N, C-alpha and C positions, 0 to 999 in steps of 0.2 A: 406758896409764892406766887405761882405762876398765874394763879386765877386773879390774882389781885393786878395785875400790869395792864394798862389803858392799852384801849385798841390801836392809837395812834401808833404807838412804839412798835407793833407788829404788824403794820400796813406794808402793801407790797410797792413794788417798782411803780406802777402808775395811780398812784391815788393823785386824784383829782382834787386841785386846790388853787388857790389864787396865782401862783408863780406859773402854775402850768399853763391856765388860761393865757397870763400876760404875755409869756414865751410863745404860745401858739398864734395869737393875734399878730404877736411882732413878728413872726414866720411867716403869716399869711403877706402881710403890709410889705414887708421885705422881699417876698416872691411875686407880689403885684409890680413893684417900683422897676425891680429885676425886669419881667418880664416888659413892661410899658417901657422903660427907657434904654436899659443896658442890653437885655437879650437882642433885639433888633439889629442896633449897630454891629453886636457881635457877629451875629448869625448873617448879615451883609457882607462882612468883611470877609465869614469863612466860606461864603457861596462866591465873592469876589477870588477869593484866591482859590479857590475848586476851578472857576474857569480859566483863572491864567497858569494855572496848573494843566488843566484839560486841553488849552490853547497852546501851552507850551510843547505839549505832546504831539498834538496836531501839527506843530511845526517843527518838532524834531524828526515824526515819522514822514512827513515832505521833504525834509533838507535830505533824510536819509533816500528817500525815493529817487530826488532828483541827483542825488550822490551816485548812487549805482546807474541808473541812465547816463551819467556824465562816465562813469568808469566803463560802461558797456561801450559808450561811444569811443573813448579814448581806444579800450582794446579792438574795436573795428577800425578806427585810425592805425592802429599801429600794425593790426594785421595787412590792411591795404597797404602798408608804408613797406612790409617785409616782402609784401607780394612782387610790388612794384620794384623793389631792390633786387629782388633774386633775377626777374624779368630781365631787368637791366643786366646784371652779371651773364646771364644766358646769352643776350643780345650781344655782349663785348665777347665772350669767349667765342660765339658764332663769327662774329666780324674777325675776334684775331686769327681763328682757323683759315677762314676764307681768305684773308690777307697774306696770310703765310704759305698756304696753297697757290696763291697768286705768286709771290714772290719766289716759291720754287719752281713754278711753269715757267714763269719768265727768267730764270737763271738756266732752265734746263732750254729753253729758245736761245737763248744767248749763247750756251755752251754748243749747242749743233751748229748755230750761226757760224761760231770761230772755227768748229771743225770743218767746216764746208769751206769757210774761207781758207782755209789750211790745206784742205784735199786740192782746193782751186789753185793756189798758190805753187804747190809741190807739181800738179799737174802742168801748169805753167812751165814750171822750172824744168820739169822733165822734157816737155816738147820744145824748149829753147836749147836743153842739153843735146836732144836728138838733132835738131836744126844745125846745131853745130858740129856736132859728129858727122853730119853727114857732111856738112860741106867739106871737113877735114878728111874725110874718106873720099870724096869725090876728088879731091884736090891729089892725094895721093893714089887714088887711081889713075888720073890722067896723068900723073907724073911716071908712075910705072908703065903704065900704056906707050908713055911716049919712050921710055928707055928700052922698052920691050921692040917696040916697031924701029925704033932708031929715028924717027922723025914726027913730027908735029901732024897733028890730025885736024880735021876742020871742025866748024863748031856743030855741025850735024852728027859726025862720027862720035865726037866728044858729047854730047849731051845724049845720046844711046849709049855709049859706054855708060857713063854716070848710073844712066836708069838701071841696067844690069846689074852694075855692080852694087847698087843701092838695095834692089832686091833679092840680092846673094845676102849682103850682109845683115838685112831687117828682116826677121822672120814674119810672115802674114801679111807684108805690106805689097 
């Protein structure tokens, strides 16, 4: 029975017949229409999209570059501000130290001036006390001399006796 089978039944996958030719012609026409009318706008849209993407990438790179430049500038400004702040703090410390030293020196000078004034006051009081003591001693000497001599002495003798008595009372005078 195999020999009696018609050849169309045993044909392969690519038998050329009228349907195949019609499909091939429809495919070529459709390909021409798509190539002529559909593909150019699609390709232009794809190219425009590609350009947009490239421009976006370039813009992003430029923005990144500017951001880095601004960040660098900010860091430099902050470093400069920190340096100025350190300088101001150092200057303030130096000024405070100088002012403290000046206050110490002024206090020392004032204390020394007060000590000198007190020494002067003490010396003046001592001199006044010595003068008062001399006056009292001279009065006692005159009184004692008058009693010893039994009579009053004249001014000249009186002055001489006072001087001798004072020399004996005050050592080194």
